VOGU-3710 file (C-alpha; in Angstrom, 3 decimals, decimal comma):
1> xxxxxxxxxx> 148,191/-39,058/-78,812  147,825/-40,865/-81,812  145,289/-42,864/-79,944  143,078/-39,563/-79,187  144,236/-37,902/-83,006  143,427/-41,264/-84,579  139,689/-41,142/-82,804  138,985/-37,785/-84,141  140,114/-38,269/-87,640  137,714/-41,178/-87,673
11> xxxxxxxxxx> 134,826/-39,118/-86,240  135,532/-36,431/-88,871  135,360/-38,748/-92,167  132,522/-40,398/-90,975  130,923/-36,584/-90,602  132,124/-35,585/-93,806  131,210/-39,072/-95,737  127,166/-39,419/-94,441  127,284/-35,919/-95,957  128,452/-36,437/-99,389
21> xxxxxxxxxx> 125,856/-39,923/-98,942  122,828/-37,635/-97,979  123,881/-34,796/-101,258  120,583/-36,911/-102,994  117,557/-35,571/-100,674  118,925/-31,757/-101,474  117,539/-31,785/-104,694  114,241/-29,588/-103,239  113,851/-26,842/-100,757  111,602/-29,483/-98,264
31> xxxxxxxxxx> 114,423/-31,993/-98,674  117,122/-29,330/-97,625  115,238/-28,124/-94,795  113,471/-30,998/-93,467  114,493/-34,274/-95,268  111,240/-34,413/-96,795  109,667/-34,871/-93,868  110,492/-38,559/-93,791  112,478/-38,925/-90,607  112,316/-41,852/-88,183
41> xxxxxxxxxx> 111,746/-41,794/-84,894  115,447/-42,589/-83,583  117,333/-40,418/-85,921  114,365/-37,409/-84,729  115,123/-38,411/-81,312  118,874/-38,433/-81,460  118,831/-35,190/-83,356  116,707/-33,552/-80,683  119,031/-34,539/-78,170  122,510/-34,094/-79,574
51> xxxxxxxxxx> 120,957/-30,581/-80,555  119,705/-30,025/-77,228  122,830/-31,123/-75,629  126,042/-29,690/-76,860  129,760/-28,258/-75,281  127,272/-25,595/-73,719  125,918/-28,056/-71,411  128,520/-30,292/-70,903  131,411/-28,259/-70,340  129,681/-24,745/-69,716
61> xxxxxxxxxx> 126,825/-25,512/-67,403  127,829/-28,835/-65,880  131,174/-26,876/-65,094  129,398/-23,795/-63,473  125,914/-25,356/-61,723  127,907/-28,853/-60,713  130,501/-26,598/-58,900  127,799/-23,660/-57,421  125,245/-26,784/-56,508  126,984/-29,674/-55,648
71> xxxxxxxxxx> 125,119/-32,955/-56,947  121,921/-30,764/-56,680  122,804/-29,992/-60,085  121,554/-33,074/-61,393  117,819/-31,674/-61,209  118,514/-29,641/-64,333  119,303/-32,910/-66,031  116,030/-34,696/-64,536  113,974/-31,306/-65,996  115,787/-31,712/-69,150
81> xxxxxxxxxx> 114,057/-35,316/-69,792  111,107/-34,986/-68,121  110,007/-31,368/-69,160  112,296/-30,369/-72,219  112,406/-33,552/-73,564  109,190/-35,780/-72,725  106,584/-33,273/-71,916  107,864/-31,166/-75,008  107,486/-34,318/-77,367  103,950/-35,367/-75,791
91> xxxxxxxxxx> 102,740/-32,011/-75,793  104,099/-30,217/-78,870  105,111/-32,870/-81,159  102,120/-34,220/-82,756  99,931/-30,984/-83,159  103,267/-28,642/-84,679  103,703/-32,252/-87,008  100,061/-31,845/-87,619  99,942/-28,124/-88,113  102,810/-27,416/-89,832
101> xxxxxxxxxx> 102,096/-29,541/-92,966  98,607/-28,362/-93,971  100,337/-24,866/-93,391  102,834/-25,855/-95,406  105,339/-24,405/-93,248  109,097/-25,175/-92,963  110,243/-22,710/-90,356  108,806/-21,258/-87,396  108,796/-17,518/-88,597  106,477/-18,906/-91,697
111> xxxxxxxxxx> 104,594/-20,721/-88,802  103,856/-17,494/-87,470  102,724/-15,899/-90,510  100,328/-18,474/-92,041  99,217/-19,039/-88,715  98,263/-14,987/-87,475  97,831/-14,181/-90,988  100,445/-11,486/-90,908  103,932/-11,106/-92,985  105,178/-8,646/-90,641
121> xxxxxxxxxx> 105,117/-11,293/-88,054  106,906/-13,527/-90,173  109,616/-11,151/-91,187  110,151/-10,105/-86,967  110,226/-13,799/-86,069  113,267/-14,142/-88,736  115,157/-11,133/-87,819  114,735/-12,075/-84,159  116,301/-15,428/-84,706  118,784/-14,415/-87,120
131> xxxxxxxxxx> 120,229/-11,710/-84,527  119,939/-14,126/-81,052  120,949/-17,364/-82,565  124,551/-16,011/-83,427  125,738/-15,477/-79,703  124,559/-19,278/-79,064  126,647/-20,376/-82,109  129,763/-18,503/-81,001  129,275/-20,017/-77,210  128,657/-23,722/-78,776
141> xxxxxxxxxx> 132,776/-23,606/-79,874  134,348/-22,338/-76,564  134,020/-25,608/-74,808  135,203/-27,922/-76,939  138,340/-25,588/-77,324  139,443/-26,311/-73,950  138,999/-30,000/-74,042  141,526/-29,800/-77,332  143,895/-27,325/-75,857  143,997/-30,142/-72,853
151> xxxxxxxxxx> 144,288/-33,181/-74,949  146,222/-31,783/-77,891  148,209/-28,464/-76,802  146,406/-26,955/-79,779  145,584/-23,143/-80,364  141,903/-21,815/-79,425  141,676/-20,284/-83,284  142,718/-23,907/-84,926  140,205/-25,536/-82,962  137,405/-23,013/-84,043
161> xxxxxxxxxx> 138,815/-23,460/-87,336  138,849/-27,232/-87,744  135,226/-27,611/-86,203  133,781/-24,506/-88,232  135,074/-26,223/-91,680  133,874/-29,738/-91,150  130,638/-28,544/-89,901  130,146/-26,452/-93,051  131,076/-29,127/-95,236  128,593/-32,118/-94,198
171> xxxxxxxxxx> 125,686/-29,366/-93,732  126,484/-27,818/-96,867  126,470/-31,304/-98,857  123,854/-32,990/-97,412  121,380/-30,641/-95,395  119,079/-32,087/-92,768  119,159/-35,339/-93,683  122,750/-35,427/-93,354  122,624/-33,563/-90,407  120,299/-35,891/-88,532
181> xxxxxxxxxx> 121,922/-39,619/-90,075  125,166/-37,632/-88,422  123,274/-36,817/-84,846  122,235/-40,454/-84,450  125,753/-41,712/-84,527  126,887/-38,475/-82,895  124,404/-39,554/-80,047  125,417/-43,262/-79,279  129,133/-41,293/-79,314  127,655/-39,244/-76,483
191> xxxxxxxxxx> 125,636/-42,027/-74,830  128,949/-44,704/-74,524  131,128/-41,494/-73,563  129,151/-39,625/-70,870  129,033/-43,204/-68,949  132,723/-44,098/-69,420  133,700/-40,531/-67,853  131,214/-40,667/-64,939  132,692/-44,202/-64,170  136,419/-43,175/-64,528
201> xxxxxxxxxx> 136,040/-40,140/-62,626  134,440/-41,499/-59,679  137,158/-44,571/-59,515  139,613/-41,507/-59,424  138,425/-40,085/-56,039  138,326/-43,314/-54,732  134,654/-44,774/-55,623  131,257/-43,133/-55,543  130,861/-43,262/-51,505  134,735/-41,635/-51,416
211> xxxxxxxxxx> 133,371/-39,243/-53,778  130,663/-38,363/-51,875  132,110/-38,235/-48,047  135,000/-35,796/-49,753  132,198/-33,527/-51,386  130,122/-33,510/-48,210  133,069/-32,352/-46,089  133,853/-28,816/-48,560  131,866/-25,706/-46,776  129,505/-23,974/-49,377
221> xxxxxxxxxx> 129,813/-20,076/-49,596  127,154/-17,958/-48,041  125,409/-20,855/-46,377  125,855/-22,748/-42,578  124,438/-25,826/-44,230  126,477/-28,306/-43,674  127,006/-31,096/-46,365  125,579/-28,120/-49,030  127,022/-29,552/-51,535  125,625/-33,097/-51,048
231> xxxxxxxxxx> 122,310/-32,292/-50,256  118,985/-32,923/-52,086  118,533/-29,358/-53,324  121,883/-27,541/-52,792  122,977/-24,375/-51,284  120,814/-22,295/-53,386  117,385/-23,996/-54,628  115,655/-20,603/-56,005  119,111/-19,890/-58,333  118,935/-23,314/-59,515
241> xxxxxxxxxx> 115,047/-23,348/-60,228  116,155/-20,823/-62,447  118,575/-23,348/-64,433  115,623/-25,864/-64,561  113,307/-23,685/-65,873  115,748/-21,789/-68,946  117,147/-25,206/-69,782  114,100/-27,276/-69,833  110,799/-25,250/-70,995  113,204/-23,153/-73,299
251> xxxxxxxxxx> 113,297/-26,096/-75,767  109,643/-25,385/-76,025  110,210/-22,096/-78,114  113,603/-22,786/-79,962  113,314/-23,025/-83,514  115,900/-25,644/-83,936  114,303/-27,469/-81,156  110,144/-27,686/-82,329  111,864/-27,833/-86,155  112,432/-31,456/-85,408
261> xxxxxxxxxx> 108,761/-32,036/-84,983  108,210/-30,449/-88,740  110,310/-33,358/-90,204  109,202/-36,559/-88,335  106,834/-38,806/-90,424  104,485/-40,246/-88,824  102,223/-39,982/-85,199  103,284/-43,286/-84,468  106,709/-42,080/-84,798  106,307/-38,921/-82,383
271> xxxxxxxxxx> 105,182/-41,574/-79,448  108,065/-43,457/-79,877  110,243/-40,524/-80,392  109,211/-38,953/-76,966  110,663/-42,166/-75,367  114,356/-42,803/-76,710  114,866/-38,613/-76,311  113,392/-38,854/-73,032  116,084/-41,512/-72,460  118,771/-40,002/-74,040
281> xxxxxxxxxx> 118,310/-36,653/-72,231  118,124/-38,843/-68,850  121,783/-40,261/-69,276  123,440/-37,385/-71,307  121,877/-34,274/-69,495  121,796/-36,455/-65,894  125,082/-37,575/-66,308  126,753/-34,534/-67,220  125,047/-32,186/-64,450  125,557/-35,293/-61,830
291> xxxxxxxxxx> 129,534/-35,630/-62,818  129,749/-31,665/-62,572  128,308/-32,086/-58,979  131,755/-33,599/-58,427  133,787/-30,242/-59,517  134,189/-29,234/-55,952  136,400/-31,580/-55,648  139,001/-30,156/-57,760  138,735/-26,401/-56,910  142,260/-26,722/-55,733
301> xxxxxxxxxx> 143,400/-27,416/-59,655  140,860/-25,399/-61,510  142,039/-21,852/-63,061  140,885/-18,544/-61,708  140,301/-15,247/-62,914  142,570/-11,864/-61,524  139,670/-11,191/-59,329  139,721/-14,797/-57,527  136,654/-15,934/-59,276  136,843/-19,576/-60,641
311> xxxxxxxxxx> 136,592/-19,759/-64,587  133,885/-22,514/-64,767  134,394/-23,829/-68,196  137,893/-25,063/-66,654  136,215/-27,539/-64,049  135,104/-30,121/-66,353  138,807/-30,013/-68,568  140,580/-30,353/-64,800  138,460/-33,228/-64,080  138,964/-35,100/-67,502
321> xxxxxxxxxx> 142,834/-33,933/-67,817  144,004/-37,182/-65,319  142,293/-39,674/-67,407  144,030/-42,383/-69,635  144,372/-41,398/-73,548  141,948/-43,689/-74,685  138,859/-42,243/-72,442  140,077/-38,779/-73,410  139,929/-39,494/-76,947  136,444/-40,729/-76,156
331> xxxxxxxxxx> 135,315/-37,377/-74,484  136,791/-35,458/-77,330  134,682/-37,345/-79,688  131,884/-36,938/-77,496  132,009/-32,970/-77,088  133,056/-32,823/-80,643  129,599/-34,948/-81,378  127,809/-32,535/-79,032  129,377/-29,380/-80,620  128,929/-29,899/-84,448
341> xxxxxxxxxx> 125,339/-31,426/-83,845  124,281/-28,208/-82,121  126,146/-26,144/-84,500  124,796/-27,816/-87,522  121,370/-27,582/-86,055  121,497/-23,748/-85,591  123,179/-22,878/-88,755  120,691/-24,658/-90,516  117,429/-23,112/-88,806  119,380/-19,596/-89,429
351> xxxxxxxxxx> 120,368/-20,041/-93,371  116,682/-21,507/-94,110  114,692/-18,843/-91,946  116,369/-16,067/-93,667  116,313/-17,178/-96,695  112,551/-18,660/-96,915  111,087/-15,511/-94,789  113,631/-12,657/-95,338  115,049/-12,936/-99,088  112,316/-14,810/-100,865
361> xxxxxxxxxx> 109,421/-12,825/-101,686  110,887/-9,467/-100,422  114,085/-9,450/-101,755  113,802/-11,903/-104,451  110,397/-11,602/-105,635  110,977/-14,830/-107,911  112,802/-17,524/-106,665  112,698/-20,784/-107,787  113,553/-24,141/-105,676  117,180/-24,036/-107,079
371> xxxxxxxxxx> 117,688/-20,369/-106,255  116,984/-21,231/-102,700  119,293/-23,657/-101,737  121,913/-22,130/-103,270  121,247/-18,816/-101,284  120,849/-21,041/-97,787  124,011/-22,802/-99,100  125,875/-19,837/-99,456  124,107/-18,303/-96,146  125,456/-21,665/-94,450
381> xxxxxxxxxx> 129,218/-20,618/-95,138  128,531/-17,280/-94,054  126,532/-17,894/-90,688  129,440/-20,752/-89,813  132,391/-17,863/-90,556  130,628/-15,279/-88,660  130,115/-17,487/-85,613  133,549/-18,499/-85,724  134,475/-14,743/-85,593  132,354/-13,895/-82,860
391> xxxxxxxxxx> 133,698/-17,133/-80,928  137,117/-15,714/-81,423  136,281/-12,386/-80,475  134,587/-13,641/-77,348  137,569/-16,017/-76,717  139,672/-12,696/-76,239  137,419/-10,298/-74,615  135,845/-10,092/-70,983  132,772/-12,558/-71,660  134,143/-15,437/-70,459
401> xxxxxxxxxx> 131,139/-17,736/-69,402  129,441/-19,950/-72,312  126,307/-19,855/-70,087  126,289/-15,987/-70,240  126,260/-16,385/-74,228  123,253/-19,284/-73,808  121,280/-17,602/-71,558  121,031/-14,436/-73,506  120,215/-16,349/-76,912  117,548/-18,904/-75,198
411> xxxxxxxxxx> 115,866/-16,169/-72,984  115,084/-14,061/-76,024  114,407/-16,792/-78,559  112,064/-18,636/-75,870  110,728/-15,609/-74,505  109,718/-14,039/-77,550  108,398/-17,015/-79,214  107,343/-19,488/-76,152  103,583/-18,059/-75,924  102,679/-17,318/-79,388
421> xxxxxxxxxx> 103,974/-21,018/-80,573  101,993/-23,056/-77,821  98,904/-20,874/-77,635  99,011/-21,043/-81,668  98,888/-24,961/-81,603  96,113/-24,838/-78,913  93,815/-22,076/-79,339  91,874/-20,754/-82,020  91,476/-17,186/-80,053  95,274/-15,910/-79,946
431> xxxxxxxxxx> 95,419/-12,301/-81,472  98,424/-10,459/-83,589  99,077/-7,843/-80,490  99,243/-10,426/-78,043  102,073/-12,145/-80,579  103,928/-8,689/-80,712  103,503/-8,403/-76,505  105,208/-11,588/-76,254  108,148/-10,779/-79,113  108,854/-7,410/-77,376
441> xxxxxxxxxx> 109,183/-9,047/-73,543  111,240/-11,504/-75,094  113,562/-9,408/-76,950  113,494/-6,154/-74,802  113,860/-7,525/-71,427  116,769/-9,763/-72,571  118,320/-6,847/-74,404  117,971/-4,538/-71,730  119,227/-6,775/-68,988  122,145/-7,501/-71,138
451> xxxxxxxxxx> 122,982/-4,227/-72,051  122,671/-2,844/-68,094  124,961/-5,700/-67,463  127,319/-4,268/-69,653  127,133/-0,987/-68,124  127,580/-2,411/-64,878  124,562/-3,277/-63,218  122,076/-5,503/-64,425  118,203/-5,388/-63,880  118,504/-9,252/-63,276
461> xxxxxxxxxx> 121,563/-9,897/-61,488  121,455/-13,714/-63,542  121,018/-14,037/-67,388  119,713/-17,505/-66,501  116,712/-16,193/-64,373  116,365/-13,140/-66,749  115,603/-15,908/-69,483  113,571/-18,081/-67,319  111,176/-14,540/-66,362  110,864/-13,988/-70,186
471> xxxxxxxxxx> 109,509/-17,463/-71,140  106,996/-17,608/-68,137  105,557/-14,418/-69,005  105,566/-15,011/-72,725  103,308/-17,872/-71,567  101,029/-15,661/-69,470  100,571/-12,493/-71,646  100,092/-14,133/-74,674  96,160/-15,823/-73,459  95,372/-12,177/-71,654
481> xxxxxxxxxx> 96,224/-9,985/-74,309  94,162/-11,972/-76,317  91,116/-11,729/-74,353  91,359/-7,793/-75,014  92,215/-7,608/-78,544  90,361/-9,229/-81,614  91,892/-12,565/-82,317  93,136/-13,794/-85,682  90,316/-16,318/-87,037  91,802/-19,838/-87,259
491> xxxxxxxxxx> 90,243/-23,243/-86,636  92,842/-25,581/-84,220  91,500/-29,121/-84,845  93,531/-31,676/-82,643  96,081/-34,551/-84,339  93,827/-37,545/-84,947  95,765/-41,032/-85,046  95,864/-40,584/-88,725  97,450/-37,111/-89,031  97,614/-35,142/-92,228
501> xxxxxxxxxx> 100,722/-36,779/-93,684  99,437/-40,442/-92,692  96,196/-39,201/-94,801  98,752/-37,959/-97,340  100,638/-40,781/-97,767  97,409/-43,068/-98,172  95,867/-41,544/-101,096  99,429/-41,313/-103,263  99,141/-45,212/-102,389  96,169/-44,877/-103,782
511> xxxxxxxxxx> 97,091/-42,935/-106,665  94,279/-40,437/-105,346  94,798/-36,447/-105,900  95,002/-34,189/-103,186  91,942/-31,723/-102,977  93,034/-28,381/-103,554  92,349/-24,626/-102,107  92,298/-23,498/-98,662  88,989/-25,232/-97,038  90,536/-28,807/-98,533
521> xxxx> 93,511/-27,810/-96,505  92,184/-27,168/-93,068  90,280/-30,451/-93,797  92,967/-31,935/-93,660
//
């Protein structure tokens, strides 16, 4: 117990210390929200990865889908690495960095507003982010609490409050730069932790070969396939594909993920970051789902609901409960790292979006930089408090699966934003009507399916498949609607080896003044 407590206390002290160290970066809005757009490839890649993979993945998704699909669930981790990390960096990274800089956009709603010349789109996007990031932030707490309960026998309420307070302190004090520095440290812990845990769990089951043999002898429900849980595509390929699409393609349209590309400092850093981020995803996501694939070996020990349904969030904690104290302490720090990095990214995105895109210029007409930073700090505290309150309410209600909350949130956000953001970077012939259609599909289909599910029978049984469908529809609808509606005039310049930020930096070095005016901005 002493070892576990010591590891957690060291982790908390480092997180708060980093926040205090980074407070000098928060004197401007750009510094508070994007770290002055001077973040290097290693920190950007780790920030992307740790924001991507939280307790939602390690405890919720790895436990649920590993239990359902066996070792085939590893495909979700592979998809996260290739589609969600490597291709996202290659396809979106350079153009996002270039375009958001010349448009002077610090948030996704601000990008939509300036790219499509529409204040209404900017406000609508900000409202969607505000509403649908909250369920995701609440889901982040749940998996952590189960592990803390297993390791320290602490009540859920205290786990939630402790995590909320620590996250709040370092983000409010240090802003984005404190978040990415902590993400780098937390990412190292995650890499070491997941590797050690996989080895320990396999050894507990007699080694890799014995664990595979044991898994092969378990009959999967609803199929006559022998050894379904060790097969290449598992017992349910269609629903597994939905998981891969939602968790991989979803990052392309999530504001807290693409914001990492706004802040990276150079084109060469994007290329380096792509490789680092991909390796990180292979180890962390691939390792998490691979570990979850052995969950069926513990089906006699996990928790079950009154109707006999497995409580999937208990699968991973049950697998870890027999590990030595030192490893359990490492796992606690691992999941604490993943959860706090994701939570900090989510609340920073929410507070900056609400301040810059809704309050500034609408509620408060004349808002100085100092007032904006104060407003964001206050909203950070408010959003952390709201997410913690919802997490507590959710824990004591009938919504018990982490995956449900994340599925709804990712489906609505990425379903609304993926098409307009992707095509907005690559095409100058996109219309406002197409963007509105995408917003309506992402939010509308998710909301209808969620409400019908609460009423008894959802339109689409799985919120995961619903979210994946929203994303694919968004990608298809935006160019199709743009063919028959007037486009917003915009010149899309492909990024060059020497991007806008690099040219600006070169001018500063030579003491040259930057050209002014919209034409100069577009040329830059």
